[in-house]
C-alpha angles and dihedrals in degrees: 000000000000091000092051091049093049091050090049092051092049095041089240122153116245129196127186115206123194103207104158129038096179089121090070087078095184090314106109092179086075087073090060090050091050091049091051093052092045091053091048092051092045094050099040 
């Protein structure tokens, strides 16, 4: 969240890229958790 806030203050574009989903480890619900956290950070 600090990075997003710093970019917002400096009017700097920011892009989050999900490159690796190895942390799912056969638990697809982790993707929903990741999406929830990403939306919280993006909208904070």
